[in-house]
All heavy atoms as a GROMACS GRO file, in nm:
protein
  572
    1SER      N    1  11.152  21.183   2.515
    1SER     CA    2  11.064  21.262   2.598
    1SER      C    3  11.082  21.231   2.745
    1SER      O    4  11.026  21.300   2.828
    1SER     CB    5  10.919  21.237   2.556
    1SER     OG    6  10.877  21.107   2.592
    2GLY      N    7  11.158  21.124   2.778
    2GLY     CA    8  11.180  21.089   2.918
    2GLY      C    9  11.066  21.010   2.980
    2GLY      O   10  11.068  20.981   3.098
    3SER      N   11  10.965  20.976   2.900
    3SER     CA   12  10.852  20.902   2.953
    3SER      C   13  10.884  20.753   2.964
    3SER      O   14  10.960  20.698   2.885
    3SER     CB   15  10.731  20.918   2.862
    3SER     OG   16  10.692  21.052   2.854
    4LEU      N   17  10.824  20.688   3.060
    4LEU     CA   18  10.837  20.544   3.078
    4LEU      C   19  10.699  20.484   3.061
    4LEU      O   20  10.606  20.518   3.134
    4LEU     CB   21  10.893  20.512   3.217
    4LEU     CG   22  10.902  20.366   3.254
    4LEU    CD1   23  11.005  20.296   3.166
    4LEU    CD2   24  10.941  20.351   3.400
    5PHE      N   25  10.684  20.397   2.962
    5PHE     CA   26  10.556  20.335   2.937
    5PHE      C   27  10.558  20.193   2.991
    5PHE      O   28  10.652  20.117   2.965
    5PHE     CB   29  10.525  20.333   2.787
    5PHE     CG   30  10.513  20.471   2.729
    5PHE    CD1   31  10.620  20.531   2.666
    5PHE    CD2   32  10.395  20.542   2.742
    5PHE    CE1   33  10.610  20.658   2.615
    5PHE    CE2   34  10.384  20.670   2.691
    5PHE     CZ   35  10.491  20.728   2.627
    6CYS      N   36  10.456  20.155   3.065
    6CYS     CA   37  10.452  20.025   3.130
    6CYS      C   38  10.310  19.970   3.124
    6CYS      O   39  10.213  20.043   3.148
    6CYS     CB   40  10.496  20.040   3.276
    6CYS     SG   41  10.489  19.888   3.369
    7LEU      N   42  10.298  19.844   3.088
    7LEU     CA   43  10.169  19.776   3.089
    7LEU      C   44  10.182  19.656   3.180
    7LEU      O   45  10.272  19.574   3.163
    7LEU     CB   46  10.130  19.728   2.948
    7LEU     CG   47  10.008  19.638   2.940
    7LEU    CD1   48   9.882  19.717   2.975
    7LEU    CD2   49   9.997  19.576   2.802
    8CYS      N   50  10.096  19.646   3.279
    8CYS     CA   51  10.093  19.530   3.369
    8CYS      C   52   9.971  19.447   3.331
    8CYS      O   53   9.862  19.502   3.313
    8CYS     CB   54  10.083  19.575   3.514
    8CYS     SG   55  10.222  19.674   3.567
    9ALA      N   56   9.991  19.316   3.318
    9ALA     CA   57   9.881  19.230   3.275
    9ALA      C   58   9.888  19.095   3.342
    9ALA      O   59   9.995  19.048   3.377
    9ALA     CB   60   9.887  19.211   3.123
   10THR      N   61   9.773  19.033   3.359
   10THR     CA   62   9.769  18.895   3.406
   10THR      C   63   9.808  18.804   3.290
   10THR      O   64   9.810  18.847   3.174
   10THR     CB   65   9.628  18.857   3.452
   10THR    OG1   66   9.540  18.863   3.339
   10THR    CG2   67   9.578  18.952   3.561
   11SER      N   68   9.838  18.679   3.318
   11SER     CA   69   9.873  18.586   3.210
   11SER      C   70   9.757  18.568   3.114
   11SER      O   71   9.777  18.552   2.994
   11SER     CB   72   9.916  18.451   3.268
   11SER     OG   73   9.812  18.394   3.346
   12THR      N   74   9.634  18.575   3.162
   12THR     CA   75   9.518  18.561   3.075
   12THR      C   76   9.510  18.677   2.977
   12THR      O   77   9.491  18.658   2.858
   12THR     CB   78   9.388  18.555   3.158
   12THR    OG1   79   9.399  18.448   3.251
   12THR    CG2   80   9.267  18.534   3.070
   13LEU      N   81   9.529  18.799   3.025
   13LEU     CA   82   9.526  18.916   2.938
   13LEU      C   83   9.644  18.914   2.843
   13LEU      O   84   9.630  18.946   2.725
   13LEU     CB   85   9.528  19.045   3.021
   13LEU     CG   86   9.532  19.175   2.942
   13LEU    CD1   87   9.408  19.187   2.854
   13LEU    CD2   88   9.541  19.293   3.035
   14ALA      N   89   9.759  18.873   2.891
   14ALA     CA   90   9.879  18.870   2.807
   14ALA      C   91   9.862  18.777   2.687
   14ALA      O   92   9.921  18.797   2.582
   14ALA     CB   93  10.000  18.828   2.889
   15MET      N   94   9.781  18.672   2.701
   15MET     CA   95   9.760  18.578   2.592
   15MET      C   96   9.680  18.642   2.479
   15MET      O   97   9.696  18.607   2.364
   15MET     CB   98   9.686  18.453   2.641
   15MET     CG   99   9.766  18.368   2.737
   15MET     SD  100   9.901  18.284   2.659
   15MET     CE  101   9.816  18.153   2.577
   16GLY      N  102   9.594  18.737   2.509
   16GLY     CA  103   9.505  18.792   2.409
   16GLY      C  104   9.546  18.928   2.354
   16GLY      O  105   9.482  18.979   2.263
   17VAL      N  106   9.652  18.986   2.405
   17VAL     CA  107   9.692  19.119   2.364
   17VAL      C  108   9.802  19.110   2.260
   17VAL      O  109   9.904  19.046   2.283
   17VAL     CB  110   9.742  19.201   2.486
   17VAL    CG1  111   9.797  19.335   2.442
   17VAL    CG2  112   9.630  19.220   2.586
   18ASN      N  113   9.781  19.171   2.144
   18ASN     CA  114   9.885  19.176   2.041
   18ASN      C  115   9.964  19.304   2.064
   18ASN      O  116   9.947  19.403   1.994
   18ASN     CB  117   9.825  19.173   1.901
   18ASN     CG  118   9.932  19.169   1.794
   18ASN    OD1  119  10.046  19.137   1.822
   18ASN    ND2  120   9.895  19.204   1.674
   19LEU      N  121  10.050  19.300   2.165
   19LEU     CA  122  10.123  19.419   2.204
   19LEU      C  123  10.268  19.382   2.229
   19LEU      O  124  10.302  19.327   2.333
   19LEU     CB  125  10.061  19.478   2.332
   19LEU     CG  126  10.117  19.611   2.378
   19LEU    CD1  127  10.092  19.720   2.274
   19LEU    CD2  128  10.053  19.652   2.509
   20PRO      N  129  10.355  19.408   2.132
   20PRO     CA  130  10.497  19.376   2.151
   20PRO      C  131  10.559  19.466   2.257
   20PRO      O  132  10.512  19.576   2.282
   20PRO     CB  133  10.557  19.402   2.014
   20PRO     CG  134  10.464  19.495   1.947
   20PRO     CD  135  10.328  19.468   2.002
   21ALA      N  136  10.664  19.417   2.318
   21ALA     CA  137  10.734  19.493   2.422
   21ALA      C  138  10.883  19.466   2.411
   21ALA      O  139  10.924  19.359   2.367
   21ALA     CB  140  10.684  19.451   2.560
   22PHE      N  141  10.964  19.561   2.450
   22PHE     CA  142  11.108  19.540   2.451
   22PHE      C  143  11.147  19.456   2.572
   22PHE      O  144  11.230  19.366   2.564
   22PHE     CB  145  11.183  19.672   2.454
   22PHE     CG  146  11.332  19.653   2.463
   22PHE    CD1  147  11.404  19.613   2.352
   22PHE    CD2  148  11.398  19.670   2.583
   22PHE    CE1  149  11.542  19.591   2.361
   22PHE    CE2  150  11.534  19.649   2.593
   22PHE     CZ  151  11.606  19.609   2.481
   23LEU      N  152  11.086  19.482   2.688
   23LEU     CA  153  11.118  19.412   2.812
   23LEU      C  154  10.992  19.348   2.867
   23LEU      O  155  10.889  19.414   2.882
   23LEU     CB  156  11.174  19.510   2.916
   23LEU     CG  157  11.193  19.457   3.058
   23LEU    CD1  158  11.300  19.349   3.061
   23LEU    CD2  159  11.229  19.571   3.152
   24VAL      N  160  11.001  19.220   2.896
   24VAL     CA  161  10.892  19.146   2.960
   24VAL      C  162  10.944  19.093   3.093
   24VAL      O  163  11.050  19.032   3.098
   24VAL     CB  164  10.844  19.028   2.872
   24VAL    CG1  165  10.745  18.942   2.947
   24VAL    CG2  166  10.784  19.080   2.743
   25VAL      N  167  10.871  19.118   3.201
   25VAL     CA  168  10.907  19.068   3.333
   25VAL      C  169  10.795  18.977   3.381
   25VAL      O  170  10.680  19.020   3.391
   25VAL     CB  171  10.929  19.183   3.434
   25VAL    CG1  172  10.961  19.128   3.572
   25VAL    CG2  173  11.038  19.277   3.386
   26ILE      N  174  10.830  18.851   3.408
   26ILE     CA  175  10.734  18.755   3.463
   26ILE      C  176  10.757  18.754   3.614
   26ILE      O  177  10.863  18.712   3.661
   26ILE     CB  178  10.758  18.612   3.406
   26ILE    CG1  179  10.764  18.613   3.254
   26ILE    CG2  180  10.654  18.516   3.460
   26ILE    CD1  181  10.636  18.648   3.185
   27LYS      N  182  10.660  18.802   3.689
   27LYS     CA  183  10.673  18.814   3.834
   27LYS      C  184  10.609  18.692   3.901
   27LYS      O  185  10.497  18.696   3.949
   27LYS     CB  186  10.608  18.941   3.885
   27LYS     CG  187  10.634  18.970   4.031
   27LYS     CD  188  10.554  19.090   4.074
   27LYS     CE  189  10.467  19.075   4.191
   27LYS     NZ  190  10.407  18.961   4.238
   28GLY      N  191  10.681  18.582   3.896
   28GLY     CA  192  10.633  18.460   3.960
   28GLY      C  193  10.590  18.357   3.857
   28GLY      O  194  10.534  18.392   3.753
   29THR      N  195  10.618  18.231   3.886
   29THR     CA  196  10.589  18.124   3.791
   29THR      C  197  10.480  18.030   3.842
   29THR      O  198  10.462  17.921   3.790
   29THR     CB  199  10.716  18.043   3.761
   29THR    OG1  200  10.772  17.995   3.884
   29THR    CG2  201  10.819  18.130   3.688
   30SER      N  202  10.408  18.074   3.943
   30SER     CA  203  10.294  17.996   3.990
   30SER      C  204  10.175  18.090   4.005
   30SER      O  205  10.191  18.212   4.016
   30SER     CB  206  10.324  17.926   4.124
   30SER     OG  207  10.339  18.021   4.227
   31ALA      N  208  10.057  18.032   4.003
   31ALA     CA  209   9.934  18.112   4.015
   31ALA      C  210   9.838  18.038   4.107
   31ALA      O  211   9.835  17.915   4.111
   31ALA     CB  212   9.871  18.134   3.879
   32TYR      N  213   9.758  18.114   4.180
   32TYR     CA  214   9.658  18.055   4.268
   32TYR      C  215   9.540  18.009   4.184
   32TYR      O  216   9.482  18.086   4.108
   32TYR     CB  217   9.613  18.157   4.373
   32TYR     CG  218   9.518  18.099   4.474
   32TYR    CD1  219   9.564  18.008   4.569
   32TYR    CD2  220   9.384  18.133   4.474
   32TYR    CE1  221   9.478  17.953   4.661
   32TYR    CE2  222   9.297  18.079   4.567
   32TYR     CZ  223   9.344  17.989   4.660
   32TYR     OH  224   9.258  17.933   4.751
   33ARG      N  225   9.505  17.882   4.196
   33ARG     CA  226   9.399  17.822   4.114
   33ARG      C  227   9.272  17.792   4.191
   33ARG      O  228   9.190  17.714   4.148
   33ARG     CB  229   9.451  17.693   4.049
   33ARG     CG  230   9.573  17.711   3.962
   33ARG     CD  231   9.542  17.796   3.842
   33ARG     NE  232   9.659  17.802   3.754
   33ARG     CZ  233   9.678  17.895   3.665
   33ARG    NH1  234   9.591  17.992   3.650
   33ARG    NH2  235   9.785  17.893   3.590
   34GLY      N  236   9.257  17.854   4.307
   34GLY     CA  237   9.134  17.840   4.382
   34GLY      C  238   9.144  17.738   4.495
   34GLY      O  239   9.240  17.661   4.505
   35ALA      N  240   9.042  17.740   4.580
   35ALA     CA  241   9.037  17.648   4.694
   35ALA      C  242   9.042  17.504   4.644
   35ALA      O  243   8.978  17.468   4.546
   35ALA     CB  244   8.910  17.673   4.774
   36GLY      N  245   9.120  17.424   4.712
   36GLY     CA  246   9.134  17.284   4.672
   36GLY      C  247   9.248  17.260   4.576
   36GLY      O  248   9.300  17.150   4.566
   37ASN      N  249   9.286  17.364   4.502
   37ASN     CA  250   9.397  17.351   4.406
   37ASN      C  251   9.522  17.424   4.454
   37ASN      O  252   9.633  17.382   4.424
   37ASN     CB  253   9.357  17.405   4.268
   37ASN     CG  254   9.248  17.322   4.205
   37ASN    OD1  255   9.255  17.201   4.205
   37ASN    ND2  256   9.147  17.388   4.151
   38GLY      N  257   9.503  17.535   4.523
   38GLY     CA  258   9.616  17.612   4.573
   38GLY      C  259   9.700  17.672   4.462
   38GLY      O  260   9.651  17.696   4.351
   39HIS      N  261   9.827  17.693   4.490
   39HIS     CA  262   9.920  17.747   4.390
   39HIS      C  263   9.971  17.635   4.301
   39HIS      O  264  10.010  17.529   4.350
   39HIS     CB  265  10.039  17.817   4.458
   39HIS     CG  266  10.007  17.955   4.503
   39HIS    ND1  267   9.946  17.983   4.622
   39HIS    CD2  268  10.026  18.073   4.442
   39HIS    CE1  269   9.930  18.112   4.634
   39HIS    NE2  270   9.978  18.170   4.525
   40GLN      N  271   9.968  17.658   4.172
   40GLN     CA  272  10.019  17.562   4.074
   40GLN      C  273  10.111  17.635   3.978
   40GLN      O  274  10.094  17.754   3.952
   40GLN     CB  275   9.904  17.497   3.996
   40GLN     CG  276   9.814  17.412   4.083
   40GLN     CD  277   9.700  17.352   4.003
   40GLN    OE1  278   9.678  17.385   3.888
   40GLN    NE2  279   9.626  17.262   4.067
   41ASP      N  280  10.209  17.562   3.923
   41ASP     CA  281  10.298  17.621   3.825
   41ASP      C  282  10.221  17.664   3.701
   41ASP      O  283  10.129  17.595   3.657
   41ASP     CB  284  10.406  17.521   3.782
   41ASP     CG  285  10.511  17.498   3.888
   41ASP    OD1  286  10.527  17.585   3.976
   41ASP    OD2  287  10.577  17.392   3.883
   42ILE      N  288  10.258  17.779   3.647
   42ILE     CA  289  10.204  17.823   3.519
   42ILE      C  290  10.268  17.736   3.412
   42ILE      O  291  10.389  17.713   3.414
   42ILE     CB  292  10.236  17.972   3.495
   42ILE    CG1  293  10.172  18.058   3.604
   42ILE    CG2  294  10.191  18.015   3.356
   42ILE    CD1  295  10.214  18.204   3.600
   43ASP      N  296  10.188  17.683   3.320
   43ASP     CA  297  10.244  17.590   3.221
   43ASP      C  298  10.344  17.661   3.130
   43ASP      O  299  10.338  17.781   3.107
   43ASP     CB  300  10.134  17.521   3.140
   43ASP     CG  301  10.059  17.617   3.051
   43ASP    OD1  302   9.961  17.678   3.097
   43ASP    OD2  303  10.099  17.630   2.933
   44MET      N  304  10.438  17.582   3.080
   44MET     CA  305  10.548  17.636   3.001
   44MET      C  306  10.499  17.707   2.874
   44MET      O  307  10.555  17.808   2.834
   44MET     CB  308  10.646  17.525   2.964
   44MET     CG  309  10.778  17.575   2.911
   44MET     SD  310  10.873  17.677   3.025
   44MET     CE  311  10.930  17.554   3.140
   45GLY      N  312  10.393  17.658   2.812
   45GLY     CA  313  10.339  17.722   2.693
   45GLY      C  314  10.292  17.863   2.720
   45GLY      O  315  10.315  17.955   2.640
   46THR      N  316  10.228  17.884   2.834
   46THR     CA  317  10.181  18.017   2.872
   46THR      C  318  10.300  18.109   2.898
   46THR      O  319  10.302  18.224   2.854
   46THR     CB  320  10.091  18.010   2.996
   46THR    OG1  321   9.978  17.928   2.966
   46THR    CG2  322  10.044  18.147   3.041
   47LEU      N  323  10.401  18.059   2.968
   47LEU     CA  324  10.521  18.140   2.994
   47LEU      C  325  10.591  18.176   2.864
   47LEU      O  326  10.634  18.290   2.846
   47LEU     CB  327  10.616  18.066   3.088
   47LEU     CG  328  10.569  18.053   3.233
   47LEU    CD1  329  10.663  17.963   3.310
   47LEU    CD2  330  10.558  18.188   3.299
   48LEU      N  331  10.604  18.081   2.773
   48LEU     CA  332  10.668  18.110   2.644
   48LEU      C  333  10.590  18.214   2.565
   48LEU      O  334  10.648  18.299   2.498
   48LEU     CB  335  10.684  17.982   2.563
   48LEU     CG  336  10.792  17.885   2.613
   48LEU    CD1  337  10.786  17.754   2.536
   48LEU    CD2  338  10.929  17.948   2.603
   49GLN      N  339  10.458  18.207   2.571
   49GLN     CA  340  10.375  18.306   2.502
   49GLN      C  341  10.400  18.445   2.558
   49GLN      O  342  10.412  18.542   2.483
   49GLN     CB  343  10.227  18.268   2.517
   49GLN     CG  344  10.130  18.364   2.454
   49GLN     CD  345  10.127  18.354   2.302
   49GLN    OE1  346  10.165  18.253   2.246
   49GLN    NE2  347  10.082  18.458   2.238
   50MET      N  348  10.411  18.457   2.689
   50MET     CA  349  10.433  18.586   2.753
   50MET      C  350  10.574  18.638   2.723
   50MET      O  351  10.593  18.754   2.690
   50MET     CB  352  10.408  18.576   2.903
   50MET     CG  353  10.261  18.549   2.933
   50MET     SD  354  10.207  18.520   3.103
   50MET     CE  355  10.344  18.531   3.205
   51VAL      N  356  10.675  18.550   2.733
   51VAL     CA  357  10.813  18.588   2.705
   51VAL      C  358  10.830  18.625   2.558
   51VAL      O  359  10.907  18.713   2.523
   51VAL     CB  360  10.909  18.472   2.744
   51VAL    CG1  361  11.047  18.493   2.688
   51VAL    CG2  362  10.914  18.458   2.895
   52GLY      N  363  10.754  18.560   2.471
   52GLY     CA  364  10.762  18.586   2.328
   52GLY      C  365  10.720  18.725   2.286
   52GLY      O  366  10.742  18.766   2.172
   53ARG      N  367  10.664  18.802   2.376
   53ARG     CA  368  10.627  18.941   2.346
   53ARG      C  369  10.750  19.032   2.341
   53ARG      O  370  10.744  19.143   2.290
   53ARG     CB  371  10.531  18.994   2.451
   53ARG     CG  372  10.407  18.912   2.469
   53ARG     CD  373  10.292  18.973   2.398
   53ARG     NE  374  10.175  18.886   2.408
   53ARG     CZ  375  10.100  18.856   2.307
   53ARG    NH1  376  10.126  18.907   2.188
   53ARG    NH2  377   9.996  18.778   2.319
   54ALA      N  378  10.862  18.984   2.396
   54ALA     CA  379  10.983  19.067   2.403
   54ALA      C  380  11.058  19.064   2.271
   54ALA      O  381  11.091  18.958   2.219
   54ALA     CB  382  11.074  19.017   2.515
   55GLY      N  383  11.086  19.181   2.216
   55GLY     CA  384  11.168  19.192   2.097
   55GLY      C  385  11.107  19.128   1.974
   55GLY      O  386  11.170  19.049   1.907
   56ARG      N  387  10.984  19.160   1.943
   56ARG     CA  388  10.917  19.098   1.829
   56ARG      C  389  10.967  19.154   1.697
   56ARG      O  390  10.988  19.274   1.684
   56ARG     CB  391  10.766  19.117   1.842
   56ARG     CG  392  10.720  19.063   1.976
   56ARG     CD  393  10.594  18.992   1.992
   56ARG     NE  394  10.513  18.958   1.882
   56ARG     CZ  395  10.381  18.984   1.878
   56ARG    NH1  396  10.324  19.050   1.976
   56ARG    NH2  397  10.310  18.945   1.776
   57PRO      N  398  10.987  19.066   1.598
   57PRO     CA  399  11.035  19.110   1.466
   57PRO      C  400  10.945  19.220   1.408
   57PRO      O  401  10.823  19.213   1.419
   57PRO     CB  402  11.029  18.984   1.382
   57PRO     CG  403  11.033  18.871   1.480
   57PRO     CD  404  10.963  18.922   1.603
   58GLY      N  405  11.008  19.317   1.347
   58GLY     CA  406  10.934  19.429   1.290
   58GLY      C  407  10.912  19.543   1.386
   58GLY      O  408  10.872  19.652   1.346
   59PHE      N  409  10.937  19.518   1.515
   59PHE     CA  410  10.921  19.622   1.616
   59PHE      C  411  11.053  19.656   1.685
   59PHE      O  412  11.081  19.771   1.713
   59PHE     CB  413  10.818  19.581   1.721
   59PHE     CG  414  10.679  19.567   1.667
   59PHE    CD1  415  10.630  19.443   1.628
   59PHE    CD2  416  10.596  19.678   1.654
   59PHE    CE1  417  10.503  19.430   1.577
   59PHE    CE2  418  10.469  19.665   1.603
   59PHE     CZ  419  10.421  19.542   1.564
   60ASP      N  420  11.133  19.553   1.716
   60ASP     CA  421  11.260  19.571   1.786
   60ASP      C  422  11.366  19.482   1.722
   60ASP      O  423  11.335  19.380   1.661
   60ASP     CB  424  11.248  19.530   1.933
   60ASP     CG  425  11.163  19.626   2.015
   60ASP    OD1  426  11.191  19.747   2.011
   60ASP    OD2  427  11.069  19.578   2.082
   61LYS      N  428  11.492  19.520   1.740
   61LYS     CA  429  11.604  19.436   1.694
   61LYS      C  430  11.637  19.329   1.796
   61LYS      O  431  11.697  19.227   1.764
   61LYS     CB  432  11.726  19.523   1.666
   61LYS     CG  433  11.707  19.615   1.548
   61LYS     CD  434  11.830  19.698   1.523
   61LYS     CE  435  11.803  19.791   1.405
   61LYS     NZ  436  11.919  19.874   1.376
   62SER      N  437  11.604  19.354   1.922
   62SER     CA  438  11.627  19.257   2.029
   62SER      C  439  11.524  19.280   2.138
   62SER      O  440  11.450  19.379   2.136
   62SER     CB  441  11.769  19.272   2.086
   62SER     OG  442  11.782  19.397   2.149
   63GLY      N  443  11.520  19.190   2.232
   63GLY     CA  444  11.428  19.203   2.344
   63GLY      C  445  11.486  19.132   2.465
   63GLY      O  446  11.580  19.054   2.454
   64THR      N  447  11.430  19.161   2.580
   64THR     CA  448  11.477  19.102   2.705
   64THR      C  449  11.359  19.048   2.782
   64THR      O  450  11.254  19.113   2.792
   64THR     CB  451  11.550  19.208   2.791
   64THR    OG1  452  11.658  19.262   2.715
   64THR    CG2  453  11.603  19.149   2.919
   65ALA      N  454  11.376  18.928   2.836
   65ALA     CA  455  11.275  18.868   2.923
   65ALA      C  456  11.340  18.833   3.056
   65ALA      O  457  11.450  18.778   3.060
   65ALA     CB  458  11.216  18.744   2.860
   66VAL      N  459  11.272  18.866   3.164
   66VAL     CA  460  11.318  18.836   3.300
   66VAL      C  461  11.211  18.750   3.366
   66VAL      O  462  11.094  18.788   3.367
   66VAL     CB  463  11.340  18.966   3.382
   66VAL    CG1  464  11.379  18.934   3.525
   66VAL    CG2  465  11.443  19.054   3.316
   67ILE      N  466  11.252  18.635   3.417
   67ILE     CA  467  11.159  18.547   3.488
   67ILE      C  468  11.199  18.545   3.635
   67ILE      O  469  11.310  18.504   3.669
   67ILE     CB  470  11.160  18.404   3.430
   67ILE    CG1  471  11.118  18.406   3.284
   67ILE    CG2  472  11.068  18.313   3.512
   67ILE    CD1  473  11.127  18.271   3.215
   68MET      N  474  11.110  18.590   3.721
   68MET     CA  475  11.134  18.588   3.865
   68MET      C  476  11.062  18.466   3.922
   68MET      O  477  10.942  18.451   3.902
   68MET     CB  478  11.081  18.717   3.927
   68MET     CG  479  11.148  18.841   3.871
   68MET     SD  480  11.068  18.995   3.915
   68MET     CE  481  11.087  18.997   4.091
   69THR      N  482  11.137  18.379   3.989
   69THR     CA  483  11.079  18.256   4.043
   69THR      C  484  11.149  18.222   4.174
   69THR      O  485  11.247  18.286   4.213
   69THR     CB  486  11.090  18.141   3.941
   69THR    OG1  487  11.011  18.030   3.986
   69THR    CG2  488  11.233  18.098   3.919
   70ASP      N  489  11.100  18.118   4.242
   70ASP     CA  490  11.163  18.076   4.366
   70ASP      C  491  11.290  17.995   4.336
   70ASP      O  492  11.309  17.946   4.225
   70ASP     CB  493  11.065  17.994   4.451
   70ASP     CG  494  11.018  17.870   4.378
   70ASP    OD1  495  11.090  17.769   4.382
   70ASP    OD2  496  10.910  17.876   4.316
   71SER      N  497  11.376  17.982   4.436
   71SER     CA  498  11.505  17.916   4.415
   71SER      C  499  11.491  17.768   4.377
   71SER      O  500  11.575  17.715   4.306
   71SER     CB  501  11.594  17.931   4.539
   71SER     OG  502  11.530  17.875   4.652
   72LEU      N  503  11.385  17.702   4.422
   72LEU     CA  504  11.365  17.562   4.386
   72LEU      C  505  11.330  17.543   4.239
   72LEU      O  506  11.359  17.439   4.180
   72LEU     CB  507  11.255  17.500   4.473
   72LEU     CG  508  11.284  17.493   4.623
   72LEU    CD1  509  11.163  17.442   4.699
   72LEU    CD2  510  11.406  17.407   4.651
   73SER      N  511  11.269  17.642   4.177
   73SER     CA  512  11.228  17.633   4.036
   73SER      C  513  11.329  17.696   3.941
   73SER      O  514  11.313  17.687   3.820
   73SER     CB  515  11.094  17.702   4.017
   73SER     OG  516  10.995  17.642   4.099
   74LYS      N  517  11.432  17.758   3.995
   74LYS     CA  518  11.526  17.836   3.914
   74LYS      C  519  11.584  17.758   3.797
   74LYS      O  520  11.589  17.809   3.684
   74LYS     CB  521  11.637  17.889   4.004
   74LYS     CG  522  11.739  17.972   3.932
   74LYS     CD  523  11.847  18.018   4.029
   74LYS     CE  524  11.959  18.086   3.951
   74LYS     NZ  525  12.071  18.119   4.039
   75THR      N  526  11.630  17.637   3.818
   75THR     CA  527  11.697  17.561   3.712
   75THR      C  528  11.605  17.531   3.594
   75THR      O  529  11.652  17.516   3.482
   75THR     CB  530  11.755  17.428   3.765
   75THR    OG1  531  11.650  17.353   3.826
   75THR    CG2  532  11.865  17.454   3.866
   76ARG      N  533  11.475  17.524   3.618
   76ARG     CA  534  11.379  17.498   3.512
   76ARG      C  535  11.380  17.608   3.405
   76ARG      O  536  11.352  17.584   3.289
   76ARG     CB  537  11.239  17.485   3.571
   76ARG     CG  538  11.133  17.446   3.470
   76ARG     CD  539  10.996  17.433   3.530
   76ARG     NE  540  10.999  17.349   3.649
   76ARG     CZ  541  10.914  17.359   3.750
   76ARG    NH1  542  10.819  17.451   3.748
   76ARG    NH2  543  10.921  17.280   3.854
   77TYR      N  544  11.413  17.730   3.446
   77TYR     CA  545  11.403  17.845   3.354
   77TYR      C  546  11.537  17.900   3.310
   77TYR      O  547  11.541  17.994   3.233
   77TYR     CB  548  11.320  17.954   3.421
   77TYR     CG  549  11.186  17.904   3.465
   77TYR    CD1  550  11.159  17.878   3.600
   77TYR    CD2  551  11.086  17.875   3.372
   77TYR    CE1  552  11.036  17.829   3.639
   77TYR    CE2  553  10.964  17.824   3.410
   77TYR     CZ  554  10.940  17.802   3.546
   77TYR     OH  555  10.819  17.752   3.583
   78GLU      N  556  11.646  17.843   3.356
   78GLU     CA  557  11.778  17.891   3.316
   78GLU      C  558  11.810  17.842   3.175
   78GLU      O  559  11.781  17.729   3.138
   78GLU     CB  560  11.886  17.842   3.412
   78GLU     CG  561  11.876  17.909   3.547
   78GLU     CD  562  11.982  17.862   3.644
   78GLU    OE1  563  12.019  17.743   3.640
   78GLU    OE2  564  12.026  17.944   3.723
   79ASN      N  565  11.872  17.932   3.099
   79ASN     CA  566  11.916  17.901   2.960
   79ASN      C  567  11.800  17.849   2.882
   79ASN      O  568  11.799  17.775   2.797
   79ASN     CB  569  12.035  17.810   2.960
   79ASN     CG  570  12.153  17.874   3.033
   79ASN    OD1  571  12.175  17.993   3.021
   79ASN    ND2  572  12.227  17.796   3.107
   0.00000   0.00000   0.00000
C-alpha cells in the first residue's frame, strides 16, 4: 500500500509494550535523570529489551537494530 508505519516511544513505554518491530532505532544511549543527576547512561538491560523488539520470532525472519550514540561510547555497542 506504500504506507510507512512508525511508533516512537520512550524507553519506559518500550518496556511495557508487546509490539514487535522489524527495525528498532535507539536515538541516544543516555537519558536526563533530573537535577543533581544530569545525563546518565541507559543501562544495558533496558537497551537490550528495546533492541530485542526487532525481528521477533513468529513475526519476522530477521530484524535490524540501530544504536545511535556518541563517539566516546561507540565501542561499548559494537558487535
